[in-house]
MISE-140912 format. One record per residue (C-alpha): residue in three letters; x, z, y. Coordinates in steps of 0.1 Angstrom, whole numbers, plus 2048, in hexadecimal, padded with zeros to 3 digits. Layout:
N
ALAXZY...
This chain:
413
UNKB3919D323UNKB531B4330UNKB671CB319UNKB651E5336UNKB401E7332UNKB3620731BUNKB14214316UNKB0B236308UNKAE923D2FBUNKAE02612FBUNKAF727E2FCUNKAFC2A02EBUNKB1A2B52F5UNKB1A2D52DEUNKB272F72EEUNKB363002CCUNKB4A2DF2C8UNKB612E52E2UNKB6C3012C3UNKB8A2F42AFUNKB7F2F9290UNKB5D2EA291UNKB542CA286UNKB3B2BF2A4UNKB4B2A62BAUNKB502B22E3UNKB3E28D2ECUNKB4529130FUNKB6B29730AUNKB6C2752F3UNKB5C25D30CUNKB7226E32AUNKB90266316UNKB85244309UNKB74235322UNKB81217339UNKB8E224360UNKB7C21137EUNKB8A20A39CUNKB8E2323A7UNKB9E23A389UNKB8224937BUNKB73245358UNKB5722E358UNKB3722A343UNKB2120E34FUNKB0121C341UNKAF323B334UNKACC238324UNKABA25831FUNKAA124B302UNKA8D26F30AUNKA9529331BUNKA942A72FBUNKAB72BD302UNKAC52AF2E1UNKAC828C2F0UNKAD5295312UNKAED2B630EUNKB082B3321UNKAFF29C33CUNKB022AE35AUNKB272B0351UNKB2F28B348UNKB1C28136DUNKB37299377UNKB56289363UNKB4926635DUNKB41247376UNKB1D23E368UNKB1321C375UNKAEC21C36DUNKAD9231360UNKABB229345UNKA9824334FUNKA7723F341UNKA5824E35AUNKA5426B341UNKA6C283351UNKA5E279373UNKA3C282366UNKA4C2A5353UNKA622B1371UNKA3E2AD388UNKA2B2C536FUNKA482DF36AUNKA6B2D7365UNKA7A2FE361UNKA5E304349UNKA622DC332UNKA852D0338UNKAAA2DC330UNKAC32E1350UNKAD22BD33FUNKAB12AA342UNKAAB2B6365UNKACF2AA370UNKAC428C362UNKAA5289373UNKAB4294397UNKAD2278394UNKAB526038AUNKA9D26B3A6UNKABE2663C0UNKAC82413AEUNKA9D23A3B6UNKAA72413DAUNKAC52303DCUNKABA20D3CBUNKA9F20F3E5UNKAB72133FFUNKACD1FB3F7UNKAAF1DF3EFUNKAA31EC417UNKAC51E2421UNKAC41BF40FUNKAE01C93F9UNKAE51D23D3UNKAE71F53CBUNKB0D2003C0UNKB182073A3UNKB1322C399UNKAF622B3B0UNKAE2217398UNKABD21B383UNKAA7208366UNKA84218360UNKA7A212341UNKA5521233AUNKA2E21B34AUNKA22238352UNK9FD23A363UNKA0D25437AUNKA2223C38AUNKA172383ABUNKA202603B0UNKA4725A3ADUNKA5E2493C0UNKA6A22E3A6UNKA4921B3A2UNKA5720E3C6UNKA741FF3B4UNKA781DC3B0UNKA6F1C9393UNKA921C238CUNKA981E7389UNKA7D1EA36DUNKA731E2348UNKA5F1EB32CUNKA561DE308UNKA5A1B9301UNKA751B631DUNKA961AC318UNKABB1BD327UNKADC1A832CUNKAE51B734DUNKAFE1D834AUNKB001E636EUNKAFD1CA380UNKB151B5365UNKB07196353UNKB1119C32CUNKAFA17B322UNKB061702FDUNKB161942FBUNKAFA1AD300UNKAD61AE2FDUNKABC1CA2FCUNKA931C72F2UNKA811E12FDUNKA671EB2E6UNKA5C20B2F1UNKA50221306UNKA28216303UNKA1421A320UNK9FF22830BUNKA1224A2FFUNKA1C251326UNKA0A26E31DUNKA152752F8UNKA2C28D2ECUNKA4C28C2FBUNKA5E27C2E0UNKA4425D2DCUNKA512522F9UNKA7324E2F1UNKA862302FCUNKA842192DEUNKA9A1F52DEUNKAAC1DA2CBUNKACF1DA2D4UNKAE41B92C4UNKB051B52CEUNKB1B1942C8UNKB3918D2BDUNKB511752D0UNKB4F1612B1UNKB291602AFUNKB2117A297UNKB091952A4UNKB011B829AUNKAE11C52A0UNKAD41ED2A2UNKAAE1FD2A4UNKAAE2192B9UNKA8E22F2B7UNKA992502C9UNKA802682BAUNKA642532B5UNKA4C25E297UNKA3924527EUNKA19239293UNKA2D2312B1UNKA4721E299UNKA30208288UNKA1B2022ACUNKA431F32B1UNKA431DC295UNKA1C1D1296UNKA211CA2B9UNKA411B92B2UNKA321A2294UNKA1019A2A9UNKA2518E2C6UNKA3D1782B0UNKA5A18A2BAUNKA67192296UNKA8B18C2A1UNKA8B1AD2B4UNKA861BF297UNKAA21B8280UNKAC01CC27BUNKAE01D526CUNKAE41F6279UNKAC0210279UNKAC9236290UNKAB1248279UNKA95253297UNKA8F27429AUNKAB228128CUNKAA027A267UNKA81285268UNKA6C28124FUNKA5128126AUNKA59258269UNKA4F25024AUNKA3927123CUNKA1827D24FUNKA032A0245UNK9E429C236UNK9C92B8239UNK9D82CE223UNK9FC2CB232UNKA082B3214UNKA2329A223UNKA14277219UNKA2F25D216UNKA2523B230UNKA3221F220UNKA2C208239UNKA4B21124EUNKA60214234UNKA551EF22EUNKA5C1E4250UNKA7E1F1253UNKA831E0232UNKA741BD23AUNKA8E1B9258UNKAAB1CC24DUNKACE1B8249UNKAE51B322BUNKAF91D422BUNKAE41E023FUNKAEA20724DUNKAD7226258UNKAEB241269UNKAD926326DUNKAEA27228DUNKAE2295280UNKAEC2B526FUNKAF62B0247UNKADD2A6236UNKACC2C9224UNKAC92C61FFUNKAA42CC1FFUNKA8F2CF21CUNKA7D2F0225UNKA5C2F3235UNKA5C2F5259UNKA7E2E925AUNKA8A2D327AUNKA9F2AB26DUNKAAE2A425FUNKA962A4241UNKAA729B21DUNKA87289215UNKA8C27122FUNKAB526D225UNKAA9262205UNKA8C24B20FUNKAA623722AUNKABD23520BUNKAA52241FBUNKAA6207214UNKAC620421FUNKAE51F720EUNKAF521A21FUNKAEF23922FUNKB0124E242UNKAFB270258UNKB15274274UNKB2029726CUNKB29292249UNKB3C26E249UNKB5126C238UNKB5229022FUNKB3F2AA239UNKB602C223EUNKB6D2A3257UNKB5728F267UNKB6327627CUNKB4F25D291UNKB3823F283UNKB4621C28DUNKB341FF289UNKB461E3293UNKB391BE29CUNKB541A2293UNKB5B185286UNKB5518F261UNKB3319A26AUNKB231BE275UNKB2B1DC25EUNKB361FF260UNKB5F207264UNKB6821F249UNKB7E23D253UNKB9E235247UNKB9C215261UNKB9622A27AUNKBB2243277UNKBC7220276UNKBB420F293UNKBB52302ACUNKBE022F29FUNKBE12082A9UNKBCC20B2C6UNKBE52252D5UNKC0220D2D3UNKBE91EF2E0UNKBDF2012FEUNKBEB21A319UNKBD523D31DUNKBBD23433DUNKBC220F33EUNKBA120533BUNKBA51F531CUNKBA8213302UNKB852132F4UNKB831EC2EFUNKBA71F32DFUNKB9920B2C5UNKB791FB2BDUNKB901D62BBUNKBA91E82A4UNKB8B1F628CUNKB7E1D8289UNKB9D1C5284UNKBAE1DD26CUNKB881DF257UNKB891B8252UNKBAB1B9248UNKBA81D422FUNKB8D1C221EUNKB9F1A2221UNKBC21B5213UNKBAA1C31F7UNKB9A1A21EBUNKBB91931E7UNKBCA1B11D5UNKBAD1B41BCUNKBB418D1B5UNKBD91931AFUNKBCD1B2199UNKBE91C91ABUNKBD01DF1C0UNKBEE1E61DCUNKBDE1CD1F6UNKBCE1E820EUNKBF31FB20BUNKC0A1DF219UNKBF31DD233UNKBEC1FE23AUNKC151F9241UNKC141DB24EUNKC001EA26BUNKC1A20326CUNKC301E9278UNKC1A1D128FUNKC031ED29AUNKBDE1DA2A3UNKBEB1BA2ABUNKBD31A7299UNKBB61B52ADUNKB9F19F2BDUNKB9D1A12E6UNKB7A1AB2EBUNKB6D1C12CFUNKB471CD2D0UNKB381EA2BCUNKB2220A2BBUNKB3422D2B5UNKB2724E2B4
């Protein structure tokens, strides 16, 4: 797998993130700055995957498409269904931009296939899932290698084999849910990244799925003896830490805990597991009718994971920084905020801007610095002097990233 390959799942770039004092991140700007470049010198994103077309999962896509070369799109049939019904009523502008681009790419792939050639990077598309209305849409004519769904694996990104480094196992959307509410048609998958040392990190992404569909994923995978695809080091809390994952309202509106889904998460959690809520700050208490994140969901997650993190309060509510989850020779782990700061400094020295290795250098340095900090602290505690981290910081000021591995892998917000 090349360090030129970066995958983005969903996007929420809010206008208020451009205001200097606001803590929200201008995601598109960050990507433009950090992505490698292609042969034309343009920022290059190998894959953009959209779990579903809610505004909070695709906001900013039109700008991203304008500023970045996206090699391959991952889409689901749901958008074709909704777009045909009434796009102006159901879809935001960025969802419509995504759908128009997906349709353009379907046509480009079909043209390339008819001409006996592979589609170019920038024209590729993969469609995940099944819809009973599939014969009404052009994506139905795509060859099978451009379609996928539950029970299938992906190891190729934008036409490049990533065997042994990247593996995505698709869990959903299920065929039976094609006409369900949009959230229940979310693209769900386990992504595994493997470091050059052979260490792996596994992440579960469930989009905005709720309890019943998530349990269907666990039940189906266990019945088919696919338990390895349920294992996780990092779980992105479904639906932004919604209580609907583990609570169902009874006839009088009382939330009833569904222990089965918490038990399922726990069964497949690795040691030092981390759950991340991509959301606003978790409220002190829940109020009736309020959207997620929900405090009672966060409390349940904290009971089953070794660490629970909210993106808008990591590490501090007044100064949040990106959540970085790295995979290196020491295993899969959350990179702490002090190492992220040092890593950016090290990577700036190690890779010139727009060199095509900037994102890789930052990830590598973050992982290397985190590992080195842990080792230095252990040695310091053994000596009883407590100064290992300070010495390492001074050493990094001199060396600036020389210990970074050549081909890091990791997940980040």
